[in-house]
N, C-alpha and C positions, 0 to 999 in steps of 0.2 A: 504492499500500501504504497501510494506516494505521499510525502508530506504537502500540504497545502497550509497555507495561511500568512501569519504576521512573519514579516521580515523587519524591518527597521520600525519596532514597536513605539508608538506613540510620536514618531516624528509629524505625523499629519492629526491624527486626532486625539433497696429499700432504707438508704441510710441518709434517713433526713428526722428533723421535729416540726414537728407543725405548732406555728405560732400565731397569736389569732387572725383570722380570716382577714384579708384586705383585697379590695383590686387595685393593682399596683399602677400608680398615673404614668403613662407614658402619653398614649393617646386616648389607650382606653380598649383597644380592640385588638384579639389575638388578629397575630400577621406581623403587627408594627412593635410588638414587644420584643426588647433586648434586654439583657441584666442591667440595671440600675440602681446601686451599681452591681449587688449581686445578683443572683439569679431567683427569679420566683416559679413554684410548682406548684399547679394546678391541687385545689382542693379535693377532685374528684374525677377521677380518668373518665368518668363517662360522658363530663363538662369536658373535657381535654379531646374529646373526638375518640378515646379508646373504650374497649369491651373493658370489665374488669375482671371477666375468664382470663381473655387471653392476655392483659398483664401479669396476672398469677401463675400463669403456664409458662411465659416469658423468663418470669423470675426462677421458677424454679428449674427451667433448663438452664438459665445461663449457671447456676448456683450449680448444677452438675456438670456441667462444663468446664467448670473453674476459671467463670469471669472473677478477674479479682476486683474490680472497678467498674461503673457503666453509668453512661446516663442517654434519656432519651429525651430529647427536646422536640415540641412542636408548636408551630406557631410562636416560637419565641421562649416559650416556656417550659419547663422542666415537667414531663409526664410522670415517671420514675427511676429511681437510681440503686444502683448495687453498690455496696462498698465505700468505703472512705473516699469520694470523689476529690478532695484536698489531695489526697496522697500522689506526690508526683513519681511516675514511673519511667525508664527511659522511652523516648518514642522510637527509638530504633529508626526505620526507613520513613516514618510520616515525615521525617525532617527533609524528604526530597519535594514533597508537596510544599512546606514553607518557602522552597527557594525558588519554586514555580512562583509562586506568589510574589515573593519580592522581584521576579524577574518583570512581572508586569507592573511594578510601583514605580518604576522611574523613567518615566516619559525621556523619548530624544537621547539617552544615554545606554540604549539596549538595542543591538543590530543584530538581530538573528541568522543574517546571511556572514558574518563577519568568520575568517575560518580561524583554526587552530594557527595558521602562519601568521596570519595577520597580527593576532595575538601573542604571539610568539610563546605559545604552549608547548613544549615539547618534557620529555621524560627521563627517567634514567637509562631505559633501552629508548637508544633515540628512537624517533619516531619517522618512518619513509615518509618519501612526499606525497605519498595516496594520504596515508593519514593524516598528513596535514591537511591535506585541502578538504577534511571536516568540519561542517560548521556549528554553528553555537546552537541553531536547531537540530541539529542530528545529537548532539550532545543532550538536550534537553526531552529529548524522545528517546533516547537510547538506542539511537542507529548509526551511531560513529563508525562501527567497524575497527574501533582501535580497541584490538584484546590485549590490552598491558595490563602485569598486573597492577591492583590496586591497593591502598587503605582503607581496611575496616572490609575486606573482603572474605566473606566464610570462605569457610575450607570447601563447602561443598561447590559452589561458585569458582573457585579456581582448580576444581578438579574438572567441571565442567566447560571452561571458558574456553572459546574457539580459537582455535590456530591463529596466528598473526596473518595478517594477509588474506584472512578466507573470505572476507567481504569488503568490499568499497563502500567508502561512505554513503549512508542514507538506502542502503540495499536490502538492510536486513536488520530485526528487532530482535535483541537479545539483550536480557537484563542483567545492567553491567556498571558494577560502580567506580569504574574508570571514567565511565561518561558522567557521571553524578558529582563526582569530587571533581571531574576537569570543569564541569559549569559551575563549582563554585569558586572555582580559581578565575575562571572566564568573566563573572559575574564581577568579581573584585577588581579586574584588569579595566572591564568598561566604565565601573561607576566610583571606583574608588573607596569601597563600604567594603569591610568583611563583612562575611554571611552574617557571622554569630552577630555582630554589631546591630545589622540591619533587622534581622529578629526582631531582637529588642527593641530597638526604636521605631521600627515602622508597622510592626504588628503587635508585640505584646505590649507596649505603651498605649497605642492610641484604643486598642479591644479592650483595656482596663483588665488584664489578666492579673486575677487573685494570690496565684501561687507562685507564677514564674519569676526567679531573679536572674541576672544575667550570670552569677554566678552558678547557676546548674548548668551551664554552658561548657561547653571544651572542643579541643581540634584533635584530632589523633591522628599523629603521622606514623610512616611506614618507611623502612628502607627501600621496601620495593617500589615507592612510586614518588616522585616530588608533591604531589597533590593531596592535601590534608582531608580526611572528611571530616564532617563537622557534626555535633552530636548535643542533645540537650534530655533535661527531665521536664516534664510538663505533666499538668494535672488534667484530670477527667474533665474538671468543671471550665477550666481554660482552654483544652483542646477544643470543647463544645462551642465556645466564643470562635474560634476559628473555623468549625464548621459551619457556623450559624451565618457567619460573613460570608463565605461561599452560597449558601442557601437563599443567600439576598440578591447574589447578584454583583458582591463587593462592595456592596452600603454598609454605612455604619454609622448608626444615630444621624440618618437620612441623608447623609454626605457619602458620594463616591471616594472609599479607600483605594479599592481597587478595581480598575474599569472595567464596565460590563462585559464589554467584547474580549477583554482577555482572560476574565473566568470562563467563559463560554466557547474561547478557544481552546484554551488552555485544558477545561475538562472533557474536550470531543476527543473521541478517540484517534488516533491516526498512524494505530498500527492495531494487527491482531496479533494476542498474545500465544495463540493458540498452546497453552499450559494445561488446556481440559480439566476435568474434576472440578472442584471448588474454585478455583481461578478465575478474577473476573477477565473478559473474552478482550477487553479493548485496552490500551494504553495511549496515554494524551501526553501532554507537557508534565511528566513526573507526576501525573495520578492515573489510578486505575479506573477503567469505564465500564460499569453494567449496561446490560441488554437493557434493564427497566428503564432508562432513563437517569437512575442515578451514576455516582461517580464517589472514589473514595482513597482516602489517603492510609496506607497501610504500614506496619510495622512488622519486624521477625517476632513471631509466638503467639500473635494474637491481639495486638493494638491493629485499632479500625478506626478511624473518623469516616463515616459515611453519611455521603450527603443525598436528598431527595427533594429536590428543588422545586417539583410540581406539588409535592405534599406539604413542602414548609416543614419538612422533617429530618432532624441531624440526631444520630446514635454514633455515640462514643462507647466504643468497650477496650477493658484493660487486662493483660494479663501480667501475673507478677514473674517475671522475666528478669527479676534481682535473683529469685530462687529457681531457677528454670520450672516452674509452673505455667504451660502451654497451654491454650486454645488452638486447637486445631482448626486447619482453612475449611472445613467441613463444617464442624460445629459454630463457625462464625458464620457462613453463607444459609445455616439451621435459624440460625439464631437471628438474622437479619428478616430472613422470610417470615420469621413466625412474629417479631415484632411489627412489619408491615401488614401483618396479618390481622393483628389486635386492633390496628387503626380500623374505625370505623367511619371515618368522614372527619370534616373540620372541628374544630374547638367551637364552642356554643359561645356565640359572643359576649354573652354576658357570664363568661367564667368565672369565676371565683378564683384568686390566686395567693398565696402565701408567700412570704420571704423564705428560700429555702437554707435551712441551717443543719450544716454539714455535721456529723459524729465524726471523731475521731476516731478510726478503728484502731489506732498503734496499742493500746493501754500500756503506755511506758509512764511507769512511776521514775519521775526522775527531780534531782533536786538540782539546785543552783552551787555555784562554785564560789569560793573567794576569791578576789583577785590575784594576791599572791599564788594560788593554787593554778588558774587560768595562766599565768605567765610560765609557771613549771614546766608544762606541756609543750610550748610554741618552741617550734624547730622543726628544723629537716631530719628524716628519717630512713634508715636502707634495709635491705635487704639483697641476701645470695650476693654479699661482694658490692652491693651498689649496684645490682642490678635493674633492682625495683626501689623506688625512689618515693617515698610520702614528705608534704609538708603538714603540719600542722597550724593553724595561723589563729589569732585570736582578733574579735571584732568586740569591743565592748567587755560583758564578760560571758561573752560565748567563745566558745572554740571548732573550730571548721576543720576537717580533714579532705585531703587533696591528694586523692593516689593515682591522677591522671583521670577521673571518669568525673570532671564538677568537684564543685566544694559539697560536702555531707555536715549539717549542722552535729554537733556531737551532743548528745542531751548524758548526763552524770549518772548510772545507775548506784554506783559503790565504789568503795577504794579502787582507783585505776580502771573502771570500768563503767562503758560508756555503750549508748544505742545510736547508732546510725542514723539520721532521721532519713524519711522516704526510703531507705534499704529494710531499716529495723534488724541490720547486721549488729550482732555485737560487737565491740571491740576492746580491746586488754592492750594496756600500757603495762609491760613487764619494766620492775624497777631493779635498780642495782643496789647492793651493799649500804650505798651511801644515800640510797632514797629516791634517788633520781631517775626518771624513765628514760630505760634505754633502748626497748624496740617496742614499734606499735603494732598489732597484729589484730587483723581480720580476718574471715574466710578470703574474701576477694582477694584481699593484697596478700595472701599463702600461697592462692592459687597463680597468681602475677608471677609470683618467684618458682612455683611448678611450671609456669609456662616457657619464664627465660631459662631455666636448667634444661628443659627438653628440648628450647630453642639452640641450644650448643651441645646438644646430643648425651646429655647425662641423664640417661631415667632413671637410674638410683637416687639421683639429688633431686629430682621431679617428684617420685613418691614419696620421698623422705619429709617434702615439704606438705603434700599432703597427710601423710601420717598425721605432721603437726598440727593439722586443722584439727584433725580428730581428737587427740590432744588436748589442744586447747578449749576446742567447743562440741564434747562429747555428747551433747545432747542436740545437737542436729543432724537431724537426717541425711540434707544434701550432704554434710562431711564424709558420712557413713559411705553414701552410694558413689561420690565421687573417688573414694580410696577403692571400692569395687572394681571402678571401669579401671583405675590404674593398676591395682592388682591384676586383672585382667590383659591389662595390655601387656603385663610383665611376666606372660606364663603364670599366675599364682591362683586358681580356678576355688580352689577349696578358701582360700582366704578372701578371696570376691565373695563366695555365698555368705560366709560369716557376715560381714560386711551390709550385704544387702538385708539379709536378715535382720540386724541389728537398726537397718533404716527402716523398715516396716514394722519392727516393733515399736519405734518412736514416734512412727505417722503411719499408720495401716492404709491409709489412704492415697500414698503415694505412687502417683501410677506410675513414673518413670522407674522405680525400683521395682514395684512388680511385674513391669514388662521385661526387666532382665534379670529377675528371679523364674519367670517364665523360660526366658531362653537359655538360662543357666539348666535346668532342669530337664530341657529336652536335648541339651548339649548341644545348640545348634551354631554355635561360636567356635566350635574346636577346631575345624578344619581350618577355617581363616586365620585365626591365630596363629595355630601351629606353623601355618605357612608364612606369615608375616614375620612372626619372635617378636621379641623384646624392642624393637624398631617402633609397634604402633604404640607403647609406652609413649614415646617421645612424639610420636605425630599426634595422637590423643589429647596431649596438654597443648599442644601448638596448637588444635582446633579448639579444646574449651575456651582459651580465649578469643578466638576468633567468632564463634558461636553467637555471640552475645548482640555482636554488631551484624548478622545476617539482616536481609530485608525480612 
């Protein structure tokens, strides 16, 4: 399918509490509502245009499928929610639809016909002349034909990447993180703005996002490519604002924030994905396009912002990918279908709405720290001979931990023990005989150390770091499951089976652990494992680190 459309863009042209009922004043009619400043929720789903039975069935289905948080917005107000909609999760590849929006917000500065050569975009493995002829429009439609290793490229993507030179620019659609990262570089070179600064200034701030801060964003760099990927954490209710912006054709507070023509063009299918199954059949400018007339931004593991403009409907679904709790593509498709089936029609013009009050689902009991204690923790920390570096910084009486994936507020829970906000991961500071903090440990940090060890070919050290995760965090089902995987990768099936059993003792509903147990009992992996040998342990930890940024 040939890409058509814009060239030089712009050059011419139920976790809630009910408060006393009140109709919120915007202009008072459904379809004109927006968060002002916070979200409103319908007092009655029937008045919202939904059936009670349908809503109850959706909530139960979402619970069984493992939805960590979610929000359904109809005509500008919330119909129902799951979980803590203020909790920030990684957005994964939803980031790409944010970049698409930014491309439409800088009239006169974006030229989709400019080539990589024009913008002096190259890479560590030099691009060929044919590859340099790819245009910006080829990047944002994922049709560049440049099959170069990329930052934040999932292991599966790297395995399936087509050969260099196997397609010319514009010829073939292939979901390609190199294109998306290079599109970020192109945006910076054409506008002078960094992607993450622009997300903050051009989207988060004007949309009045309640939970997002610039410190929740970070770039990821790789030795494989010059072009960084960009990432951020964002709450369900903030993502719903982004979806509502597109449901309203790019208008916010009655003013055009993104030109309507760009919204239409960017969410129109310019390629057939031909992925089959439960994947959307079309792809626009970094948006997935449905046959139903809707479109969606999607991120690895079950993160979705689905927009149905004809119904003025926005659905946001989140998964706890901090802890590898995923929602399948089939589960997402079924859930979206059931939500649309629960809708019976427009909201009542006299529908009563209430302010949405979010219930904090973290249930973390934490205490404040004296200023002297805050200062004692501040500094740079390292593991694995400096291969993994962490920083602890202070702001007022608060501590923040940064290990390369944005800053996490640390909530004190005990002596030298904290919980990282959003992820909920325990964080432990080990102290020396002098009482000064020596190491800072959390599961993600220890897995990064394991990944660094496996990256240099030291499988024994990689396994040792995961064993330390079990030692420091013995009540973590994930730590035991990851140790089981490490033991499998190094030919220790009996020890792996014991760790899987312990993971399921701690969490009987841990689906990944149950799947691994079934595989072990059927002895399915052993031919493969024996053939690959201990190298699998090395590859496994490299992939563990990469999976979390997969699309």
